[in-house]
C-alpha positions as CSV (number, residue, x, y, z in Angstrom):
1,X,0.0,0.0,0.0
2,X,1.4,3.4,-0.9
3,X,2.3,5.8,1.9
4,X,0.0,8.8,2.6
5,X,1.0,12.2,1.2
6,X,1.0,14.9,3.9
7,X,2.4,17.9,2.0
8,X,3.9,19.0,-1.3
9,X,6.5,21.7,-2.0
10,X,7.9,23.2,-5.2
11,X,11.6,22.8,-6.0
12,X,14.0,25.0,-8.0
13,X,13.8,22.3,-10.7
14,X,10.4,22.8,-12.2
15,X,10.1,19.0,-13.0
16,X,10.6,18.0,-9.4
17,X,8.3,18.2,-6.3
18,X,9.3,17.6,-2.7
19,X,6.8,15.3,-1.1
20,X,6.2,15.1,2.6
21,X,5.1,11.6,3.2
22,X,3.9,10.3,6.6
23,X,7.3,8.8,7.5
24,X,9.8,10.5,5.2
25,X,10.6,13.1,2.6
26,X,10.8,12.2,-1.1
27,X,11.4,13.8,-4.5
28,X,8.9,13.2,-7.2
29,X,10.2,13.6,-10.8
30,X,7.3,14.8,-12.9
31,X,9.0,14.0,-16.2
32,X,9.7,10.3,-15.3
33,X,7.0,9.6,-12.7
34,X,9.6,8.2,-10.3
35,X,9.9,8.8,-6.6
36,X,13.3,9.1,-4.9
37,X,13.3,8.5,-1.2
38,X,17.1,8.3,-1.0
39,X,18.3,11.1,1.4
40,X,20.5,13.6,-0.3
41,X,22.3,14.4,2.9
42,X,23.1,11.4,5.3
43,X,23.0,13.6,8.4
44,X,19.3,14.5,7.8
45,X,16.9,12.7,10.2
46,X,13.2,12.8,10.5
47,X,11.8,12.2,14.0
48,X,8.3,10.9,14.6
49,X,6.4,11.8,17.7
50,X,5.2,8.8,19.8
């Protein structure tokens, strides 16, 4: 089952959207239809509230 979308943000690249999913951030490429959930910076962390 796909993860729920919480928010969307525009990026400098007009073919890419930043997606705020329930448990992580991801980039969505509008030209290819692919989602990249690989973090671009390994020091980034997303914390979930219990």
